[in-house]
C-alpha positions in Angstrom: 0.0 0.0 0.0 2.9 2.4 0.6 4.6 1.6 -2.7 3.2 4.1 -4.9 4.1 7.0 -2.6 7.7 5.6 -2.3 8.2 5.3 -6.0 6.8 8.8 -6.7 9.2 10.1 -4.2 12.1 8.6 -6.0 10.9 10.0 -9.4 10.7 13.5 -8.0 14.3 13.1 -6.9 15.5 11.9 -10.4 15.9 8.2 -9.5 14.7 5.7 -12.0 13.2 2.8 -10.7 12.9 -0.6 -12.6 11.3 -3.8 -11.5 12.9 -7.2 -12.1 11.4 -10.5 -11.1 11.4 -14.2 -12.1 7.7 -14.2 -12.4 5.7 -13.7 -15.7 6.4 -10.4 -17.4 2.6 -9.8 -17.7 2.0 -10.3 -14.0 4.9 -8.1 -12.9 4.0 -5.6 -15.5 0.4 -5.4 -14.1 1.7 -4.9 -10.6 4.1 -2.3 -11.8 1.2 -0.4 -13.5 -0.9 -0.5 -10.4 1.7 1.0 -8.1 2.6 3.5 -10.9 6.1 2.7 -11.4 6.5 5.1 -14.0 3.9 7.6 -13.2 1.1 8.1 -15.5 2.8 6.3 -18.4 2.3 2.5 -18.9 5.6 0.7 -17.8 7.2 -1.2 -20.6 7.7 -4.9 -19.8 10.0 -7.5 -21.5 10.8 -11.0 -21.2 14.4 -11.2 -20.0 14.7 -14.4 -21.9 14.9 -12.1 -24.8 17.7 -9.9 -23.3 21.0 -9.8 -25.2 24.2 -11.4 -23.7 26.7 -8.6 -24.6 26.9 -6.2 -21.7 26.9 -3.2 -24.0 23.7 -4.2 -25.9 22.2 -4.9 -22.7 22.7 -1.4 -21.4 21.3 0.1 -24.5 18.1 -2.2 -24.2 17.6 -1.3 -20.5 17.1 2.5 -21.5 13.7 1.5 -22.9 12.7 -1.0 -20.3 11.0 -0.5 -17.0 9.9 -4.0 -16.0 11.6 -7.5 -16.5 10.1 -11.0 -15.9 11.6 -14.4 -16.0 15.0 -12.9 -14.9 17.5 -15.5 -13.8 19.8 -14.7 -11.0 23.0 -14.4 -13.3 20.9 -11.9 -15.3 20.1 -9.8 -12.2 23.8 -9.2 -11.8 24.5 -8.5 -15.5 21.8 -6.0 -15.3 23.5 -4.0 -12.6 27.0 -4.3 -14.6 25.2 -3.0 -17.5 23.7 0.0 -15.8 27.4 0.7 -14.5 28.8 0.7 -18.1 26.7 3.8 -18.6 27.7 5.6 -15.4 24.5 4.9 -13.4 24.9 4.6 -9.5 22.6 1.5 -8.7 20.7 0.3 -6.0 19.3 -3.1 -5.6 16.5 -4.5 -3.3 15.6 -8.0 -2.8 14.8 -10.8 -0.4 15.9 -14.2 -2.1 19.2 -15.7 -2.5 18.8 -15.4 -6.2 19.1 -11.5 -5.4 22.4 -11.8 -3.5 24.7 -11.6 -6.6 23.1 -8.5 -7.8 22.8 -7.0 -4.4 26.6 -7.7 -4.0 27.5 -6.0 -7.2 25.3 -2.9 -6.9 26.5 0.5 -5.3 24.0 0.0 -2.6 22.4 -3.5 -1.8 19.3 -3.3 0.4 17.8 -6.4 1.8 14.6 -6.9 3.5 14.2 -8.0 7.1 12.6 -11.4 6.1 15.3 -11.9 3.3 17.5 -15.3 3.2 20.5 -14.9 5.5 22.9 -15.0 2.5 21.2 -11.9 1.0 21.2 -9.8 4.2 24.9 -11.0 4.6 25.8 -9.1 1.3 23.7 -6.2 1.8 24.7 -2.9 3.1 21.4 -1.8 4.4 18.8 -4.2 5.9 15.2 -3.0 6.2 14.2 -4.8 9.6 10.6 -4.5 9.3 10.8 -5.1 5.3 9.0 -1.9 4.4 10.3 -0.2 1.1 8.6 3.1 2.3 11.8 3.5 4.7 14.1 4.2 1.8 13.2 8.0 1.6 14.1 8.5 5.2 17.4 6.7 4.5 18.4 8.9 1.7 17.4 11.9 3.5 19.6 10.9 6.6 22.5 10.4 4.0 22.1 13.7 2.3 21.9 15.5 5.7 25.3 13.9 6.7 27.0 14.6 3.6 25.8 18.0 3.0 26.3 19.1 6.8 29.9 17.4 6.8 30.7 19.8 3.9 29.7 22.7 6.0 31.5 21.8 9.0 34.4 20.8 7.2 34.7 24.2 5.4 34.6 26.0 8.8 37.4 23.9 10.2 39.8 24.0 7.2 39.3 27.9 7.0 40.8 27.9 10.6 43.6 25.6 9.6 44.4 27.8 6.5 44.3 31.4 8.4 46.1 29.8 11.3 49.0 28.5 9.5 49.3 31.9 7.3 49.4 33.9 10.5 52.1 31.7 12.1 54.1 31.7 9.1 53.9 35.7 9.0 54.9 36.0 12.6 57.7 33.9 12.0 59.1 35.6 9.2 58.7 39.2 10.4 59.7 38.3 14.0 56.7 40.1 15.7 54.6 39.2 18.8 51.5 36.8 18.0 48.7 39.1 17.2 46.4 37.5 19.8 46.5 35.4 22.8 45.6 31.5 23.0 42.6 33.0 25.2 41.4 34.9 22.4 41.5 32.4 19.7 39.5 30.0 22.3 36.8 32.7 22.7 36.6 33.3 18.9 36.7 29.9 18.0 34.0 28.7 20.3 31.7 31.5 18.8 32.5 31.2 14.9 33.5 27.5 14.6 33.1 25.2 17.6 29.4 25.9 18.7 28.0 26.9 15.2 29.6 23.7 13.3 27.9 21.6 16.2 24.6 23.0 15.6 24.9 23.0 11.7 26.0 19.1 11.7 22.6 18.4 13.2 20.5 20.8 11.2 18.0 19.1 8.5 19.5 19.3 5.0 17.8 17.9 1.8 20.6 19.0 -0.8 21.2 16.4 -3.3 24.8 15.1 -3.0 27.1 15.9 -5.8 30.6 14.8 -6.4 33.6 17.0 -5.5 33.3 17.1 -1.8 37.1 17.8 -1.1 37.4 20.3 -4.3 34.4 22.4 -3.1 35.8 22.5 0.6 39.2 23.6 -0.6 37.6 26.3 -3.1 35.7 27.5 -0.1 38.3 27.5 2.6 41.3 28.5 0.8 40.1 32.0 -0.3 38.3 32.5 3.1 41.4 31.4 5.1 43.8 33.7 3.0 41.6 36.6 3.4 41.2 36.4 7.1 45.0 35.8 7.5 45.9 38.6 5.3 43.6 41.0 7.0 45.1 40.0 10.5 48.7 40.2 9.4 48.3 43.6 7.7 46.7 45.1 10.9 49.6 43.6 12.9 52.1 45.1 10.6 50.8 48.4 9.7 48.7 49.6 13.0 52.1 49.8 15.1 54.0 51.9 12.7 50.9 54.2 11.7 49.9 54.8 15.6 53.6 54.8 16.6 52.9 52.2 19.3 55.9 50.6 20.9 54.9 47.0 21.5 57.5 46.7 24.3 54.9 48.4 26.3 52.2 46.0 27.7 49.2 48.6 27.3 50.0 49.1 23.5 50.6 45.2 23.3 47.3 44.6 24.6 45.5 47.3 22.6 47.3 45.7 19.5 46.1 42.3 20.3 42.6 43.3 20.8 42.3 45.0 17.4 43.6 41.7 15.8 41.2 39.8 17.8 38.4 42.0 16.7 39.4 41.7 13.1 39.8 37.8 13.5 36.3 37.8 15.1 34.5 39.9 12.5 36.3 37.7 9.7 35.1 34.6 11.4 31.5 35.8 11.4 31.8 36.5 7.8 32.9 33.2 7.2 30.1 31.7 9.0 27.7 33.7 7.1 29.1 32.3 4.0 28.8 28.8 5.3 25.2 29.1 6.7 23.6 30.5 3.6 20.8 31.2 2.8 20.5 33.5 5.6 16.8 34.1 5.2 15.9 31.3 7.8 16.9 30.0 11.1 20.6 30.2 10.0 20.5 34.0 9.7 19.2 34.2 13.4 22.0 31.8 14.3 24.6 33.9 12.9 23.4 37.0 14.5 22.7 35.2 17.8 26.6 34.3 17.7 27.9 37.8 16.5 25.7 39.4 19.5 27.3 37.0 21.9 30.6 37.9 21.0 30.1 41.4 21.4 28.2 41.1 24.8 31.1 38.8 26.1 33.6 42.1 26.0 31.0 43.9 28.5 30.5 41.1 30.9 33.2 41.5 33.5 33.8 37.9 34.4 33.9 36.8 30.5 36.1 39.7 29.8 38.6 39.1 32.7 38.8 35.5 31.8 39.6 35.9 28.3 41.6 39.3 28.7 39.3 41.0 26.3 39.5 45.1 26.5 36.5 47.4 25.7 37.7 49.6 22.9 37.6 53.3 24.0 38.9 56.6 22.6 41.3 56.3 19.5 41.1 52.3 19.9 37.6 52.5 18.9 38.3 54.4 15.5 41.3 52.3 14.7 39.2 49.0 15.2 36.5 50.4 13.0 38.9 51.3 10.3 40.7 48.1 10.5 37.5 46.0 10.3 36.2 47.9 7.2 39.4 47.3 5.4 39.3 43.7 6.4 35.8 43.3 5.3 36.8 44.9 1.8 39.6 42.3 1.5 37.3 39.6 2.4 34.8 40.6 0.0 37.4 41.2 -3.0 39.2 37.8 -2.5 36.0 35.6 -1.9 34.2 37.4 -4.5 37.0 36.9 -7.1 37.1 33.2 -6.0 33.4 32.8 -6.4 33.6 34.1 -10.0 36.3 31.9 -11.0 34.6 29.0 -9.6 31.2 29.9 -11.4 33.2 30.5 -14.6 34.9 27.2 -14.3 31.3 25.4 -13.5 29.6 27.1 -16.5 32.5 25.7 -18.8 32.4 22.4 -17.5 28.5 22.1 -17.9 28.8 23.6 -21.4 31.7 21.0 -22.5 29.3 18.1 -21.0 26.5 19.6 -23.0 
């Protein structure tokens, strides 16, 4: 009774379903029509005894067939192999021993809970209560994990990039480190750690697309470079422009606070990019962490523990100018990276078409 709804969901997701069975093609075709395997169109049925033996001819034949009857166990495996030759990703469901070869060959073998022990042994997924209708939930959970993992990985790789860049700049120019470990603990918790935890558990129905690593690098590299460059430029230019002697503890603390403010603002900008689109609860999430970062500076216990200084006087002006310049750098670098990425994607789609 739940087959029609489940098959309709897969059609909407761009997944083509085929019905293969050892029974009579007319019987299997009638059942396929009843559950609307192909929607409003009549499913095209074929006797598997008429299938060609050549794997490539079989692949071409399968493009015009929805239902196959009188299928032998070896043919079920051959059908999966034929679909692989045309670069399809194949999931196979079954419950009998005669399905085990095909389940093992498929990219995802799904056995019913009442299946033979041998069939369940070779399957990657077992539907314990034998309900086909659970599969949309399985797909949705897989999409949630993969899409959210990409978001979280992007956040952490950005931190790796800018930390390495800032460390290299500090070593090469022999300046004090531009912020304290307590600062990065405070900033990281509000722009990376806690948001990553919440985003990892968020619902996400985005269809998986190959290229996980390349997309993470394409996102993290420009964001990390923009963040690291902004902090280093402020660390190098502010002391000379303001005639600050960093040997003075007051000047050193003020200088580090400006660099920490820049790092926090850049972290919020990165979080905005990761959490897009912001016209949802994600926008509220970003705003909440930005507000929490500001409020922490004015709460004495928090400010004291993390050695945060409330900007005053000339330090307010320096901080605002530095943040504005850093935001311009961030937009310029990430915007250029987005343009190059979209241009390459358009060229790739054009070449494929």
